[in-house]
C-alpha positions as CSV (number, residue, x, y, z in Angstrom):
1,P,5.9,37.2,12.0
2,I,4.7,38.5,8.8
3,S,8.1,40.7,8.3
4,V,10.0,37.6,9.0
5,V,8.3,35.6,6.2
6,R,8.9,38.7,3.9
7,L,12.5,38.7,4.6
8,L,13.0,35.0,4.2
9,S,10.9,34.4,1.1
10,P,13.3,36.4,-1.3
11,S,16.3,34.7,-0.1
12,L,14.8,31.3,-0.3
13,S,13.8,31.9,-3.9
14,L,17.2,33.2,-4.8
15,S,19.1,30.2,-3.2
16,R,16.7,27.5,-4.8
17,G,17.2,28.7,-8.4
18,K,15.8,26.4,-11.1
19,K,16.0,22.8,-10.3
20,T,15.9,20.0,-12.7
21,M,15.6,16.4,-12.4
22,T,18.6,14.4,-13.8
23,W,18.7,10.7,-14.5
24,D,21.8,8.4,-13.9
25,E,20.8,6.1,-17.0
26,M,23.9,3.9,-16.6
27,N,22.9,3.2,-13.0
28,I,19.3,2.4,-14.0
29,I,20.3,0.0,-16.7
30,A,22.9,-1.6,-14.3
31,T,20.2,-2.1,-11.7
32,L,16.9,-2.7,-13.7
33,H,18.0,-4.4,-16.6
34,P,21.2,-6.7,-15.9
35,T,22.1,-9.0,-18.8
36,D,21.9,-12.1,-16.5
37,K,18.3,-11.5,-15.5
38,T,15.2,-12.2,-17.5
39,Y,12.6,-10.6,-15.2
40,G,9.6,-12.6,-16.4
41,H,10.9,-12.9,-20.0
42,M,11.5,-16.7,-19.6
43,K,10.6,-18.9,-22.4
44,I,8.6,-22.2,-21.2
45,D,10.2,-25.3,-22.8
46,E,7.5,-27.6,-21.7
47,P,4.9,-28.9,-24.2
48,K,1.3,-27.9,-23.6
49,T,-0.9,-30.2,-21.8
50,P,-2.6,-32.6,-24.3
51,Y,-6.3,-32.5,-24.8
52,Y,-8.0,-35.6,-26.6
53,P,-11.7,-34.5,-27.2
54,E,-14.2,-37.5,-27.0
55,E,-15.1,-39.3,-30.2
56,E,-18.6,-37.8,-29.8
57,E,-17.4,-34.4,-29.8
58,I,-15.5,-35.0,-33.0
59,A,-18.4,-36.3,-34.8
60,G,-20.4,-33.3,-33.5
61,S,-23.4,-35.4,-32.0
62,S,-24.6,-34.6,-28.6
63,R,-24.3,-37.0,-25.7
64,N,-27.3,-39.1,-25.1
65,T,-28.0,-39.2,-21.3
66,D,-31.5,-40.7,-21.6
67,V,-31.7,-44.0,-19.7
68,A,-34.7,-46.2,-19.9
69,V,-36.6,-46.8,-16.6
70,D,-36.7,-50.6,-17.1
71,Q,-32.9,-50.5,-17.6
72,L,-32.5,-48.4,-14.6
73,I,-34.6,-50.7,-12.3
74,S,-32.8,-53.8,-13.6
75,R,-29.5,-52.3,-12.9
76,M,-30.5,-51.2,-9.2
77,G,-31.7,-54.9,-8.8
78,L,-28.3,-56.2,-9.8
79,L,-26.6,-54.0,-7.2
80,E,-28.6,-55.6,-4.4
81,N,-27.1,-58.8,-5.3
82,I,-23.5,-57.6,-4.7
83,P,-22.3,-58.4,-1.0
84,G,-21.3,-55.3,1.1
85,I,-23.0,-52.8,-1.3
86,S,-25.6,-52.1,1.3
87,N,-23.0,-50.4,3.4
88,L,-22.9,-47.9,0.5
89,F,-26.4,-47.2,0.2
90,P,-28.2,-47.5,3.5
91,S,-31.7,-48.1,3.4
92,Q,-34.5,-46.2,5.4
93,N,-35.2,-49.3,7.3
94,A,-31.6,-49.7,8.5
95,S,-32.3,-47.9,11.9
96,E,-35.4,-50.0,12.5
97,E,-33.2,-53.1,11.9
98,E,-30.4,-51.8,14.1
99,E,-32.8,-51.3,16.9
100,E,-34.0,-54.9,16.8
101,E,-30.6,-56.0,17.1
102,L,-29.8,-53.9,20.2
103,S,-29.9,-55.3,23.8
104,P,-32.3,-53.6,26.2
105,E,-29.3,-51.7,28.0
106,E,-28.2,-50.4,24.4
107,K,-31.6,-49.5,23.6
108,E,-32.1,-47.4,26.8
109,K,-28.6,-45.9,26.2
110,K,-29.7,-44.8,22.8
111,R,-32.8,-43.2,24.0
112,V,-31.0,-41.2,26.6
113,F,-28.6,-40.1,23.9
114,E,-31.4,-39.0,21.8
115,Q,-33.2,-37.2,24.7
116,K,-30.1,-35.2,25.3
117,R,-29.4,-34.5,21.8
118,K,-33.1,-33.1,21.6
119,M,-32.3,-31.0,24.7
120,I,-29.3,-29.4,23.1
121,Y,-31.2,-28.5,19.9
122,T,-34.0,-26.9,22.1
123,E,-31.6,-25.2,24.5
124,G,-31.7,-22.0,22.3
125,K,-35.4,-21.7,22.4
126,N,-35.3,-22.4,26.3
127,L,-32.9,-19.7,26.8
128,K,-35.2,-17.2,24.8
129,L,-38.2,-18.4,27.0
130,A,-36.1,-18.0,30.1
131,R,-35.1,-14.4,29.3
132,E,-38.7,-13.5,28.3
133,L,-39.9,-14.9,31.8
134,I,-37.1,-12.8,33.6
135,A,-38.2,-9.5,31.8
136,R,-41.9,-10.1,32.7
137,E,-41.0,-10.6,36.4
138,E,-38.9,-7.5,36.4
139,Q,-41.9,-5.6,34.9
140,E,-44.2,-6.9,37.4
141,E,-41.8,-5.9,40.2
142,Q,-41.5,-2.5,38.9
143,E,-45.2,-2.3,38.7
144,D,-45.6,-3.6,42.2
145,S,-43.0,-0.9,43.6
146,D,-44.9,1.9,41.8
């Protein structure tokens, strides 16, 4: 194998000669820069989005966000007089009021639902406890068999 490499290598070097890269510049110009294509050099004719600063920004004054507590309480009192506004801001007593309006069957149904919901939330903890119990039982069985 060494002699074959020696025989082939001189002939390969002679046949290759010195190669240089040549560019077909006219082909490149025709394919990469056609006259009818802009390739991202488009001019945008649309006007910029208008921005109108607030009067306070123009004057250079900072915005005053402090509200007097008395004003806030009076405004909240006005909200209570608007019909239908209670649906937007549910009170904490709403659940108690709803329970008073429910019939005994609906109360029982709600109680059962809440119990099932609690069971679902504690299911992960119950599974963990079950695995621990199974592991303990297996350890006890192994100790008994030894």
